[in-house]
N, C-alpha and C positions, 0 to 999 in steps of 0.2 A: 498111267498114273505115276509110276516111278520116274519116268522121263520128266513129267511136270514138276515133281518134287525136286529132282536134280537141278532143273532149270531155275527153280525158285532159289535154291541154295547158292547157285552160281551168281545169280543177279544180286543176292544179298551180300555175297562175298565181295563182288565188284564195288557195290555201293559202300560197304564198310571200309574197304581199302581206300576209296576216293575220299570219304569223310575223314578217315584217319590221317591220310596224307595232308589234306587241307589243314586239319587240326594241328599237325606237327609244324607246318610252316607258320601258321598264325601264332603258335606258341613261341617259335623262334623269333619272329618279328617283335613280339612283345618283349622278349628278353633282350634282343639287340637294340631296342628303343631306349633302354635304360643306360644312362651314362655311368661308367666306372671311373672316368677321369674327366677333368675339365680344363686341362692344360695342354691339350694336343693342338687345337686350332682355335682361331677366332674369325668371325665373319667381318669383312672389311667392305666399306662402301666408297672410301675416298680414292681419288685417282693417284697415279704415280706408282713407281716401282716399290717392291718390298725392301725394307731395310736390310743391310748386310747381315748374313747369317740366317735369313728367312726366305721363304719362297711363297708365291701366290699360286693357288690351285683354283682354277675356274671350273665349276661343275655346271653342266648343261644337260637339260633333257626336255623333251616335248612329247606329249601323249594326247591322242585324240580319242574321245569316247562318244558313245551314242547319246542322243538327246534323252532327257528325262521322259519316262513313260514309253520308250520305244518298245520295250518288252512288257507284255501284259502282266506277267506274274512277278515282275521284278520288285523286291522289297523297297519301300520308300527310303530307307536309310542307306541303300547301296551308294557307292561313291560315284559311278559314272553319271555325269550331268549335274552333280551337286555344285553349290557355289564355290567350293574349293576342293582341292585334291591333294592328299598327303604323300610326301616323298620322304623316305628315311635315309639318312646318311650316318654311318658310324665309322670313325677313323680311329684305330688303335684304342677303342674303348670309350671314346667321347661321341655321344650320339645327339642327333637333332632331327626333329621332324618339321619340315617346311611344308606350307600349304600354298599351292599355286592357285591363283584365281582363274575362273573360267571365262572363256569368251566364245561366243557362237561363231562357227565357221562353216561356210559352204564353198566347196571347191569342186572342180570338174572330176567326174568319175573316171574318165578316160583321157589320156594325153593325145598329142597330135598324131602319134603313130598307132593309136587305137589300143594301147596297153592300159590295163586297169590299174588305177592308183589305189593302193591298199588303204589310203587315208582320204580317198575321194568321196564326196557327198556331204550331206548336212550332219553336223555333229558339234561337239564341244571340245575346244582345244585348251590344254593346260601347258604353260611354258614356265620353266624354272631355270634361272641363271643366278648362281651365287659365286662369290669370290671368298676363298678361305686363305688365311695366312698361317703357315706352319713351318716347321723346320724341314730342311732337305734330308734326303736319305730314304730308307725303305719304310713303307707304311702298309698297313692292312686296312682295306676299305670295304665296307659293306653297303650295298645299295638295295633298298627295299621299297616295295609298293604295298603298303598295308591294305589298300582297297582291293588288291588282286591276289593277296597272299603269295607274293613273289619276293624272293630274296636271292641276291647274288653277291659273292665274295671274291675279291681280287687282291693280289699283291702288286704294288708298284713302287718304283723308286723315283723320287723327285730330285731333279737336278738342282744345283745350288744357285743358278742364275736364271733370270727370265721368268716368264709365266707359263705354267703347265695347264693343259686343258684335259678334262675327263668328261666324256659324253656318253649318256645312256640312250640307246635307240631301241624302242620296243619291238617285239615280235608279236604280231597279232594271231589270234586263234584261227584255225581253219575249220570250216563246216564239212568240207569234203575235199581232201587233198590240199595241196598248196594253192591251187587256183581259187579255193574258197576263202583264203585269208582276207580278213577285213577288220578294221577298227571296230566295226559294229559287233564283233564277237568277243571283244575284250582282249586283254594281254595275257599271254601264257609263257613269256620268255623275254629275252632281251640281249643286246650286244653292247659291250662296253669298249669304247675307243679311248686310248690314252695318247694324246698328241697326234691324233689321226690314225693310229695303228690299233688294230683289233687285239684286245687282250684275250 
């Protein structure tokens, strides 16, 4: 009986810490989604180089999620499979949430060498590409996925000429070790590359 009670307390503690951790991230995302400034960057759509004294930063990301209804107990309002998917960017206190539109995608599960593709199979693809214009120099960038309660912060220095590229690549959850990683399990991390180099 004592063992049963101890096991119940342990399970409750694990559940509470999980909920508390998610709650903290959700609260952080809410805070970081609010702009403290409006003069750090502006989105540009026109072609051509940035004017002298400014630099263009291209932000790219692509995420694949499972189809709606893939999981029986999934809440209807969950983001995977929805018409659009939110991405949070905050640079030096100026924040914006962009919503990428969905498109259905079916790709091969295994490549020619028989290796499993973590994004292989039927799902929903969300692609985001934005061009921001801002001043060169050091900046603090926050990238967030409100739908996954994921937040990542990096420091970077933008050079004063040319176009700089920052790309977020998701890391998908694993069900059983690394071999079980798949977009079907959702995102639990990510890697940020700046001009091709991992930050």
